[in-house]
C-alpha positions in Angstrom: -0.3 90.3 -117.7 -4.0 89.8 -118.4 -4.9 86.1 -119.2 -8.0 86.8 -121.2 -6.8 88.2 -124.7 -8.1 88.2 -128.3 -5.3 85.4 -128.8 -7.1 83.0 -126.9 -10.0 83.2 -129.5 -13.7 82.7 -128.6 -13.3 79.0 -127.3 -10.4 79.8 -125.1 -12.1 82.8 -123.5 -15.2 80.7 -122.7 -13.0 77.9 -121.2 -10.9 80.5 -119.2 -13.9 82.8 -118.5 -12.5 82.9 -114.7 -9.1 83.2 -113.5 -9.1 80.1 -111.6 -9.5 77.8 -114.6 -6.7 79.6 -116.3 -4.6 79.4 -113.2 -5.4 75.6 -112.8 -4.3 74.9 -116.5 -1.2 76.9 -116.0 0.0 74.6 -113.1 2.0 77.0 -111.6 2.3 77.9 -107.6 -0.3 80.9 -107.0 -0.3 83.6 -104.5 -3.1 86.0 -104.0 -2.6 89.4 -102.9 -4.5 92.6 -102.3 -1.3 94.7 -103.1 1.8 94.0 -104.3 5.1 95.2 -103.4 8.2 93.3 -104.7 11.7 94.0 -103.5 14.7 92.1 -104.1 14.5 90.7 -100.6 11.0 89.3 -101.2 10.9 88.5 -104.9 11.2 84.7 -104.3 7.9 84.9 -102.4 6.0 85.7 -105.9 7.3 82.9 -108.0 4.7 81.5 -110.1 1.2 83.2 -110.6 0.4 86.2 -108.5 -3.4 87.0 -108.4 -4.3 90.5 -107.3 -8.0 90.7 -105.9 -10.1 93.4 -107.2 -12.0 95.5 -104.8 
């Protein structure tokens, strides 16, 4: 899912211009990863918001 969509409108996109502001507003646990491999054994580690780092 991408947080910055047209549904936010101009004001929403300016308020949530950076992912950290969106994540703070969501109020969920966050995990930052470079790569993501989800299995049935580790899926509980990724509850909440997972932010993938762009390189």
